[in-house]
C-alpha positions in Angstrom: -3.6 21.9 14.2 -2.9 19.2 16.8 -3.4 16.5 14.1 -0.9 18.3 11.8 1.6 18.5 14.6 1.1 14.9 15.5 1.5 13.9 11.8 4.7 15.9 11.4 6.3 15.1 14.8 4.9 11.8 16.0 7.3 8.9 15.8 6.8 5.4 17.2 9.3 3.2 19.0 10.9 2.2 15.6 11.5 5.9 14.8 9.3 5.6 11.7 7.6 9.0 11.0 4.0 9.0 9.8 3.9 9.8 6.1 1.0 11.9 4.8 -1.4 10.2 2.3 -0.5 12.7 -0.4 3.2 12.0 0.0 2.6 8.3 -0.1 0.4 8.7 -3.3 3.1 10.8 -4.9 5.8 8.3 -4.1 3.6 5.5 -5.5 3.0 7.3 -8.7 6.7 8.0 -9.2 7.6 4.3 -8.5 4.9 3.3 -11.0 6.2 5.6 -13.7 9.8 4.6 -13.1 8.9 0.9 -13.0 7.0 1.2 -16.3 9.9 3.1 -17.9 12.5 0.5 -16.8 10.3 -2.4 -17.9 9.8 -0.9 -21.3 13.5 -0.1 -21.6 14.6 -3.6 -20.6 12.0 -5.2 -22.9 13.3 -3.2 -25.8 16.8 -4.3 -25.0 15.7 -8.0 -24.9 13.8 -7.6 -28.2 16.9 -6.1 -29.8 18.9 -9.1 -28.5 16.4 -11.4 -30.2 16.6 -9.4 -33.4 20.4 -9.6 -33.3 20.3 -13.4 -32.8 18.3 -13.8 -36.0 20.3 -11.2 -37.9 17.4 -8.7 -38.2 19.2 -5.7 -36.8 20.4 -3.0 -39.3 24.1 -3.1 -39.9 24.9 0.2 -38.2 23.2 -1.0 -34.9 24.7 -4.5 -35.3 28.3 -3.2 -35.3 27.6 -1.2 -32.1 25.8 -4.2 -30.6 28.8 -6.5 -31.2 31.0 -4.2 -29.1 28.7 -3.9 -26.1 26.3 -6.9 -26.5 26.9 -8.6 -23.2 26.7 -5.4 -21.2 23.4 -4.5 -23.0 21.9 -7.9 -22.3 22.8 -7.8 -18.6 21.5 -4.2 -18.4 18.2 -5.1 -20.1 17.6 -8.0 -17.7 18.5 -5.7 -14.8 16.0 -3.1 -16.1 13.2 -5.7 -16.5 13.8 -7.0 -12.9 14.0 -3.5 -11.4 10.9 -2.4 -13.3 8.9 -5.4 -12.1 10.0 -4.8 -8.5 9.0 -1.1 -8.6 5.7 -1.9 -10.2 5.0 -4.6 -7.6 5.9 -2.2 -4.7 3.8 0.6 -6.1 0.7 -1.7 -6.1 1.4 -3.2 -2.6 1.7 -0.4 -0.1 3.4 -1.2 3.2 4.9 0.5 6.2 8.1 0.0 8.3 6.1 0.6 11.5 5.6 -2.3 13.8 3.5 -2.5 17.0 5.0 -3.8 20.2 3.4 -7.2 19.8 3.0 -8.8 16.4 -0.2 -10.4 15.2 -3.7 -9.7 14.0 -6.0 -7.7 16.3 -9.8 -7.7 16.4 -12.2 -10.1 14.7 -14.1 -7.9 12.2 -13.5 -4.7 10.3 -16.2 -3.0 8.2 -15.5 0.0 6.0 -18.7 1.9 5.1 -18.0 3.9 2.0 -19.4 5.6 -1.0 -18.4 5.4 -4.7 -16.2 8.2 -5.9 -15.2 9.2 -2.4 -11.5 10.3 -2.1 -11.5 9.9 1.7 -12.9 6.4 1.3 -10.0 5.5 -1.1 -7.5 6.9 1.5 -9.1 4.8 4.2 -9.0 1.7 2.0 -5.3 2.4 1.3 -4.6 2.9 5.0 -6.3 -0.4 5.9 -4.2 -2.1 3.2 -1.0 -0.7 4.7 -1.8 -2.1 8.1 -3.4 -5.4 6.8 -0.9 -7.5 8.8 -2.4 -6.3 12.0 -6.1 -6.1 11.1 -8.7 -8.6 10.0 -9.7 -8.7 6.3 -12.0 -5.7 5.7 -15.6 -6.0 4.6 -16.5 -3.0 2.4 -20.1 -1.8 2.4 -21.4 0.8 0.0 -23.9 3.0 1.9 -25.5 4.2 -1.3 -26.9 0.7 -1.9 -28.8 0.6 1.4 -31.2 3.6 2.2 -31.0 2.8 5.9 -27.2 3.1 5.9 -27.2 6.1 3.7 -29.5 7.8 6.3 -27.4 6.6 9.2 -24.0 7.7 7.9 -25.0 10.4 5.5 -22.0 12.4 4.4 -19.7 11.3 7.2 -18.1 8.4 5.2 -15.8 6.7 5.4 -16.8 5.0 8.6 -14.6 2.2 10.1 -16.3 -0.2 12.4 -14.0 -2.6 14.3 -15.6 -5.4 16.3 -19.0 -3.8 16.2 -17.8 -0.4 17.5 -17.4 2.7 15.3 -13.8 3.8 15.6 -13.4 6.4 12.8 -15.8 8.7 11.0 -14.7 10.9 8.1 -11.0 11.1 7.5 -9.1 8.2 9.2 -6.1 9.3 11.2 -3.1 7.1 10.7 -1.7 8.3 14.1 -4.8 7.1 15.9 -5.0 3.9 13.9 -1.4 3.0 14.9 -2.2 3.9 18.5 -5.3 1.6 18.4 -3.3 -1.2 16.9 -0.4 -0.8 19.3 -2.6 -0.7 22.4 -4.7 -3.7 21.5 -3.7 -7.2 22.5 -3.2 -9.5 19.5 -5.5 -12.4 18.9 -4.4 -15.9 19.9 -3.5 -18.3 17.1 -7.0 -19.8 17.2 -8.5 -16.4 16.5 -9.6 -15.7 20.1 -8.5 -12.6 21.9 -7.0 -13.5 25.3 -8.8 -12.2 28.4 -7.2 -9.3 30.2 -5.4 -10.3 33.4 -6.3 -8.5 36.6 -3.5 -7.1 38.7 
């Protein structure tokens, strides 16, 4: 209940609400479908333009094409560009949230997962969204190692950051943001600065 309240109400300093994974997946599927539709529509318009150029269009369509040809060419190009943009965005998730200090935190991130695990897929997606602030993840399939399968059992996904297990089971975006925000970024050479005493 507290998690649900935090997910619905928590906002960061940028006033960016935490979006649920199912909402994000639904938005991504819609963007993918719309992008595909626009790409196909624009490509069809460009093919019709090429057919018109070589006098391969039927006469009925050609008369109509002569009246609105320039508009249709521009619309086709716009549809192709918009479709490509939507398809790109649907495959590259991101967030508008920013921590107080920019930069990569931590030195290592290991995602222990299983094949055909929906929570593992959600964890992988969440890591991809916050990739600007995290080191490149190393994915380890626990089914391939009996020792890891015994250690983690059914509590995957498990996220280990700098040798410390931070998440077991479902990964909370609220807690991941909090962890990122409260950790000092690495220096340009990859070292984390030592904390100063006050």
